[in-house]
KOLROLUM-372136 format. One record per atom (N, C-alpha, C): x, y, z. Coordinates in steps of 0.1 Angstrom, whole numbers, plus 5000, padded with zeros to 4 digits. Layout:
<pts>
XYZ...
</pts>
This chain:
<pts>
476665743483477665903484478265973475479165843467479665893455479165963449477765913444476865983433476566133435476366123451475566263455476866363454478066323458479566413459479766433444479066333433479666363421478866483416477366483419476466553417476966693421477366733434477666853441478766893433479966833432481166853423480466933410479966853401479466913391478867023391477667033400476867153401477567303404478767273413479567373419480567433405480967333397481567363382480667463376479467403375478467483367478567633369478167613383478067763393479367853390480367803389481667863387481667913373481467823362481567843349480367973345479167983353478268083352478668213358479368213369480068333373481368393367481868303361482768353350482368423339481568343333480868413323480368553326479468553337479268693342480268803342481368723345482668863349483268883331482968813320482968863310482268953305481068963310480169043307480369223314480869193327481269323332482369353328483569273324485069333317484469393304483169343298483069423287482269523287481569573298481269683304482369793308483269753312484069843318484769893306484869763297485769873284485069933278483569923279482670033270482670123278482670173290482370293299484170373295485170283298486470353293486370393279485970353270485970393255484970493255483770493262482770593258483570733266484270713278485070813287485870883275486670813268487470863258487170963246485770893244484870943234484571103237484271093248483771183256484671293257485871273263486871373263487371403250487171363240487771373227486571483222485371463225484271573222484771703230485171703240485471813250486471883248487571833238488571883232488071943219487471893213486771943200485972043203485372053211484372153217485472273218486372263227487372353233488272413219488472303211489272363200488472473189487172423189486072483179485872633190485672633200485472783206486672863205487972823208489572863203489272913188488872823178488872853165488072993162486972963171485873093169486573243174486973223181487673343188488773413180489673283173490573363163490073413148488773363147488073403133487573523137487373543147486673683153487573773150488673763155489973843153490173863138490173743131490073783117489273873109488073863115487073923105487074063112487574103123487874223127489074303122489874203116491174233108490674283094489874183089489674223072488574333072487774373081487074503085487774613083488774583091489574733092490574753083490874663076491774663064490674713050489474653050488574723041488074853043487874873053487775033057488975133053489975083053491175163053491575143036490775063031491075053015492474933014492774893022493774763017493074653019491874623018491174483020489874523009489474423009487974392998486874363010485674393003484374353010484274193006484974132997485073952995485773913005486973973011487773923020486673913036485974043036485174053049484073913048483473913038482473803034483073663038484473643032484873493034485173503049485973593058485973593069484573573078483273633076482373603082481773453082481973383068481473243064482473153071483773183077484473123080483973093096483973223101483473243114482073183119481273213110479673113111479872983112480772943104480872783099481272713113482472783120482872753132481772743142480872883144479972873155479072783151478572713141477772643139477872503147479072453147479772353153479372343168479272463172479472443188477972383193477072413187475672333197475572203193476172163181476272033177477071943187478271983187479071923198478571903212478372023217477272043228476171913230475271923221474571793219474971643220476071633212476671553213477471493226478071573236478271583246477271513257476171593256475171563265474671413264474571393250474271263248474871123254476271163250477271053258477271053269477171163276477171153293475971093295474971103290473571023294473970863294474570843279474970703279475970633288476670733292477970693301477370653315476170723320475470713332474770603333474070543322473270443319474370343320475470313314476270213316476670193329476770293336477070283350476170253361474970233355473470243363473270363370473070463364472870573372471770653365470970713366469970803358470870903348470070943337471071033327471271153336472671203332472971313337474471353335475171443340476471503334477871383343478971373336479871283341481171353345481771363355482971413361484071423349484471493353485971483345486871513350488171453344489571503351489871623347490871673357491371783354492171823342492671703336493671753327492971763311493271853304492671853293493071733279492171683270492571583265493671643255493671763252494671823243495871813248495971793262497371813269497571683275496771563271496971443276498471393273498971303285500371233276499971153272500571073263500770943254500370843262499570713260499770583269501370553270501370493282502670423284503470363274504270323274504670213263504670093273504269953261503869853266505569773268505569693281506769653280507069523270508669503270508769353260508469253272508269163262508269013271507169003280505869033275504368993284504168863283504368763296504068663292502468603288502468513282501068423277500468413291500968353301500268333314499568433318499568523316498468643322497168633316497268543304495968543298494968433307495568353314494868233322494168333331493968473334493368543342491768583336491768563321490368613313489568523319488368603321487168503326486568433314486668453302486368383292487268243295488468253294489268103297488968053312488468143320488468063334486967983333486068053327484867983324484867873316485867873304485867743298486567653305487367673314488067583320487167523334486167593336485167573344484067473341483967503329482767403319483767283315484867283311485567133314485467053328485567153336485467083354484267013352483467073351481867033354481666923344482166873334481966763325483266673331484366703343484866633349486366573340486666683334487866703325489166733335490366683330491566733337491966813328491866973336492067083333493567093326494167053339495767053339496167003326495666883324496066833312495866903298494766943297494267033288494967163286495267233298495967353297497567333289498067223296499567193292499567173278498567113270498567053259498067173251497167243253496667353242497167523246497867523258497867673261499267723260499367793245501067843245501467893255502767863260503367963270504568053262504368193259505268243250504968393252506268483249506468613252505168673241504468753244503268803235503868913232504969013239505069153230506669143230507069213221508469243217508769383220509869463219510469573223509769673214508969813221508169893215506869843217506469763222505069683224504369623210505269603201505169513189504669343192503969283186503769183183505169113183504969013194506468913196506468823182507568773182507768683168506968573171507168513187506468373192504868393189504268533189503068533186502668563174503268623166503068613149503068493145504068403151504468263141503268183148502468213160501368143162500168123152500368233147498768253137499268243123500668223118500868193106500168023099499968013090499367943081499767803085501267773083502067673085502167643099502167713111501967703125500967683130499667703125498467713130497667583132498767533141498167383141497667293151497067393159496167333174495167263168495067153172493867063170493666963182492566973186492266873196491766733190492966633190492566503183491766433193491166303186490266233198491166153208492366143205493466083216493766173228493966303225493966423233492866433241491566463236490366453241490466343252490666243248490466123258491366133269492466163268493366173279493166273289492466403282491966503292490866473300490166373294488866333303489166183312490166113307491066003314491066043329491666163333492266193347490866183357489966233350488466273356487466133358488066033353487065923352487065833365488165863371488265773387487365873397487165993396486666103403485166073403484566053392483166053390482865953376481665923378481165833366480465913356481066043348480066133339480566033327479765973324480065933307479665993297480766043289480466123276481066043267480566083255480665963242481866063238482765983229483966043225483866183217482566183209482366323199482166423209481266413220481366493234482366543242483266443242484466483247485366573239485466553224486066603215485466763214484166743214483566893212484267003224484066933236484066993248485567073247486566953243487867023242488267123231487267073218487367203209486967323213485867343220485467483225486267523235487167443243487967513251489167543243489767503233490767553222490467663217489267643211488767783205488767893213488767893226488568003235489768043239490667963238492268023237492868043226492468033216492868083204492368213201490968233205490268383202491168503215491568403227492268493234493468543230494368453223495768503219495468583204494268563196494168633186493868803190492868773203492468933206493969013212494968953217495969033222496869073211496868963199497869003188496969123181495669113181495069233173495369363181495169343193495269463202496569553201497669443203499069473198499269563186498569523174498769563160498169693162496869693168496069803164496769933171497569883186498070013195499170073187499969993179501070003174500370123161499570073153499170153140498470273147497670293155497170423161498070503168499170413173500370533179500870613166501070523156502170583144500970693141499670643139498770763133498570863139498770873156498870983160499871083160501170993161502071093157502071173145501671113133501671183118500471313123499571263125498671383131499071503135499771453147500971573152501671623146502171593136502971673126502471713113501271683112500471753105499971903110499371863123498771993135499872103132501072063135501772133139502172213127502472123113502872213100501572323097500172283097499272353098499372483105499772473118499472593129500672683119501472633117502872773110502472793099501872733091501372773075500572863079499372853088498572953092498973083096500073083104500573193110501373263097502073183087502773263081501973323065500873243063499673323056499173433060499073443072498073603078499373693078500773663080501573763081501673823065501673723055501573743040500473893039499173803044498073883042498174013043498574013059498674153065499574243058500674203054501574283043501174293030500074253025499474283012500174143001500674083006501473982994500673852990499273852998498473732992496773752997496073742992494473722995494173643007492973683010492473613023492173483024492073453012491473303005492773183011493773273010494873183013494773173030494673253035494573263050493573163058492373183049490773093052491472923049491872913036492472783034493272703044494372793051495372753059494572723073493872833078493072803088492072673090491372673081490572543078491472423081492472433074493572283076493672313089494272403094494472383106493572353119492272403117491072343125490772213124490772163111490472013110491571913113492972003113494071903118494071893134493471953140493471983155492071863161491271893150489871803155490471663152491271613139491771483135492871423147493571533154494371493164493871443177492671533179491971463191491271373190491171293179490571193173491371073174492871113170493770993169494170983182494371073192494471053210493670943210492470973210491270903213491470713208491770713196491770593190493070533198493970603200495170533207494770503219494270583229493770563241492870413241491970433233491170333232491770173229492870183218493670073216494270013228494670123236495570083248494470003259493270063259492270003267491969853262491769823251491569703248492669613250493969653246494869563251495169523265494769633274494969613290493769483291492669523286491469393288491869283282492469263270492769143264493669023270494869123278495769043285495269023298493969033304493568983315493669133326494069203321493769343333495169373334495869423324497169473327498369323325499569413330500669303328501569323340500769333352501669373362501669173369
</pts>
C-alpha cells in the first residue's frame, strides 16, 4: 500500500507540474495579446495623425497656390507643398496594411479566424498614462507565478520539502520603491557581492530529508543538488524579471515624457513658422521643415506611449498578475 501511495503522490505532483507549465504558456499568450493590442492601437494613432497631417498639408498647399497666384509666393513653394502632401498620403495605405495584418495576428492568438479586432472608445492619443506603481510591493506575490509553482510541483514530485526550499532560497523583500523604481533591496540582490544564492550539498540534503519518511524515492546527492539548483534558478529568473520590468517601465516613462515635450515644442514651432511665412518673413522651406519635425514627433510620441504601456504589462505579469 505504501508503494502505491508513493506512486500516486508522485504522479499527482507530476501532473501539477505539467499543469503549471501550461499556465506559463497561457500567461505568455496573454502578454503577447496585450502587447499586440497596444501595437495595434499605436498604428491606429499613427494613421489618425497621418490623416490629420494630410488635411493640414492640403490647406498648406492651397495657401501656397493662392500666394503664388497673387505674386507673393513662388512655384517652388507650391511644389514643396505638393511633395509634402503626397509623402504623407503615401503613408496611409502602408499603415492600413499593417493594421490589417496585426488584426489577423491577434485573431489567431485568440484562437479565432483572421478578422477585425474591436477597439476601445478612447483614442491612443488621449490615453491616460499607466497608473503609478505603488511602493513596497512584497516579493511574496511572485509565489503566484506559474513557473515557480511548476518548479515547486517538480520538487514535490521528487518528494522534496518545498517549505524548507522556499524558506532557504526565496528572498522576502520589497520589490518597488517610491515612484515605481527598483527598491534598494531588489537592487542589492543582484550586486556581484550579494549575488550569493547557492544550493549547497548540505542544503539540498536538508530539503530532501523531510520527504524521506513519506516515501522511499532514492535520489543521488547530485540529483538532489541539481533539482534544488533548478528551483533556485527559477527564483532568480523571477526576481530578475521583476527588476528588468521596473527598470524598463521607469525608462520608458521618462522617454514618453521627453517625447511629449518634443511634440509640444514642434507644434508651436510649426505654428510660428507658418505665421512668418504668411507675413513674408521666411520661405516655405522653414514651414515644411517644422511640419515634418512635428509629424515625426507625433509618431514618436505614439510609439513611446506604446512602449510604456507594454512595459507596464510586462511588470504586471512578472509579479504574478498585479500587486493586489
